[in-house]
N, C-alpha and C positions, 0 to 999 in steps of 0.2 A: 504493500500500500504506500502511496506517495506521502512522504513526510510533510509536504506543504499543506495537505488537507488539515492535519492536526495543528500545524503552526498557525495557519490562517484562522482556524476556529478559536484559538486562544486570543488572537487579535480582535476578533469580533466580540468575544465575551468581555475583553478589557474595555473596549469602546462602549459597550452597553453600560458598564459600571460608570465610565466617564460621563456619559449622558445623564445617568441617574443623579450624579453629584452636581452637574451643571444645572439640571432642572431644579434641584433643591435650592441651589444658590439663587436662581432667578425668582423662584416662588417666594423667597424671603428678602427680596430687594427693598421692601419697605418695613421690614421687621426691626424694631428698635434694638440696637446693640448687637445685631447678628453679625457673625464672622464667617466669611465664606470658606468653603472647603476646596481642596485640590486633591487630585489623585496622583500618587507616585507609582511609577511603573518600573519593572525590572525584567531583564531578559532571563529566559530559562536556561537550564543546563545545556552544555554543548557536548556533542559527540565528536571526539577527535579520531579521524581515520588516518591522518598523516601528521605526525608530531613535528612541530616547527623545530628546526635545528637537528633533526634526525640524520644520521649519516647516509649518504647516497652511495659513495664509494670512498676509497682511501683519500682522506684530505678534503672531501666534499660533503657538504650538508645541505639539506633543504632550507632555502632562505625563508620560506613560509610554509605553513602546514595546511591541512584541510580540516576545518571544524564546521560542523553542521548544527545550527541552533534549533531549538524546539519551540520557539515562540516567546510570548510575553505573559506577565502576570501583574496584577495590582498588589502592591505590598503595603500601601498605607493610604488613608484618606485623612489628610492633615488640615487642621484649621489654620487660617492665616489671620494673625492678630494685628493687622495694620489698623490704624484708627479710621473710623468712618467719618463722614461729614457731620458737622454739628448744625443742628436746627434750633433756632431760637423760638421759644414758646412763651416766655414770660410767666410760666407757671412756677410758683415758688417751690413746688415739690418735684420739679424736674431737675435732675442733677446729672452731670457727665463727669467722667474721669478723663482728664487731659493726660495722655500718655499711658503709662503702665498702671495696672491694678484692676481689682474686681470688688464689687460690693458683696457683702456676706448676707446670706438669706437663711433663715431658720425653717427647715422643712418640717412637715407634720410629724414625721417619725423621729425627730430630734437631731437628724443629721444637718450639717451645714453645706449649702450649695453656694455657688458663686456665679455672678452675672455682671454684664456690662450695662444692663438695662436699668437706668435710674429714673424711670417714669413711675414715681411713687404715688400712693394714694393714702387717704385717711379712712379709718373705720369710724363707726358711730361713737366710739369712745375716744377718738383722737389718736389711735395707734397708727404709726407709720408702717405701711405694708406695701408689698408689690401688687401688681394687677391681679394676681391670683390669691391675694389675701395672706401671703406669707410675711411674717415679721422680718424686718431687717435687723442685723446685728451690728452694734448693740441696740437693744430695744429702746424705742423712744415714743413718748406720748405727748401730743400737742394739746395744751389746755383749750377747752372748748370756747373760751371767751377771748382767745388770742386774736389780735387784729393784724398780725403780720408775722412772716416767717423769714428768717435770714440764715443762710448757710455760707460760711466763710470758705475760702480756698483750702484751708487746713482741716475742714470738716466739722467745725464747731457749729452746732445747730442752736439757734436762739430765737426767741419769739418776742414780739412787741405786745405788751399787755396794756389794757386801758388805764389811763391816769398814771402811767409810769414813764419816766424819761429814759431810763436805761433798759437795755434788752435783758431778758431773762434767759440764761443759758439752760438748755434742756439736756444736752448731751454732746458727746464727741463721736462723730462718724469715723469708723475705721475701715480701711480697705486692705486687701490682701493681694499678694503676687506669688508666682511659682517659678522655680528654676526652669521648668519646661512647660510653659502654658499649653503647648501643642499636645501634651500628653493628657490633658483634662478630658474627661468623658462627658459628652453631651447627652442630656436626658430629656431634652425638649423644654418648652416653656421658657426659653432664653436662659436656662440653667446649666451649669457645669458642675461636675463633682471630681474630686481628686482620684488619681489612680496611682499604681505603682510606678508609672513613668513620669508623672507630673512633679513628684516630690511633695513635701509638706508645705502648707501655706506659710508665707512670711507676712505676718499681720503688723500693720503700723498705722501711723497718722498720715493722712494724705500730705504729700510734699516732703516726706522724709523717707529714708531707706529706698531711694529711687522710685517711690510711688508717686503717681501723678497727682496734681492738685485738682480740686473740684471746681466746677463752674455751675452756679445756680441759674435756672431759667433756660436751660438748653437740654436737648436730648441728642444722643449719638445715633445717627442713622446707620444702616447696614453698610459694610465696606464693599458690597458687591457693585461692580461696574458693569452695567448692562451691555455696553458695546463690547467690552472685553469678553464677557461670557458668551455673547452671540458669536464672536469670532472663534472662540474655543469650541463652541458647538458645531460650527461649520467644519473646523479641522477634524473633530471627532467623527462627524458624519462622513467626510471624505475618507478617513482612515478605515471606517467600517465598510464603506463601499469598496475600497481597494482590496480589503481582505476577502470580501465576497467575490470579487472578480478573480482573485487568486484561486478560490475554490472552483469557480466555473471553468477556469483555464485548466486546472488539474483534472477536472472531470472530463473535459474535452480530450485531453491527452490520453486518459485512460480509455475513453471510448475509441479513439483511433487505434490504440494498442490492441483492444479487443476485436477490432474489425480487420486486423491483418490477415491476409490470405497468402498461402504459398504460391 
């Protein structure tokens, strides 16, 4: 059986995965804090039928050998943590991290998840939560009679109270970073959790320990660039088409071999 049939099949499967990732990127082009994914590919094992440098005769060696590859495989789908565009909202509970860092979120099971989505909300009791109702860490509660909210670049959250000149400090927002953010595991809802590859979280005050400062009244948009993803989709489509043509060519060659007559 011709080797190219199997090699081309691996190419088609690889481009199917590539299209899946690209379509997910495009579907999240307006998702707050979303980070696009990319697929990393790797060639498969080679079969060596002639060893490079093998002796041909006394004093002579093959300058190059013969190695036959077996196709391609996807080895990783990696998140790209470049910063997305900032959109001004003037909402006092919309916060972005400029540069590195993640907000901490308390999950219902007690675990801590991490996100770049700073579009916060208030519960009926004034608790600061995510759009899914998860508490941010550290937990903070805004007094119901507060008439203004202020968040400094270093993460100090304070409120303006009636008949008071000075702001009342509610708490200190902390952010976290990882040695290998690409190793974080996405669980949906704009949330990420640590894995054995990401390392332990490095928690600190925004603006310290290489953590980015905060900016109130903005949200971070997705870092997906539509034109770039469309170009990548065209490339993937053409690669898929080329591999299918390879299978058709191999099939035609096999047909000709089967139709040989003496």
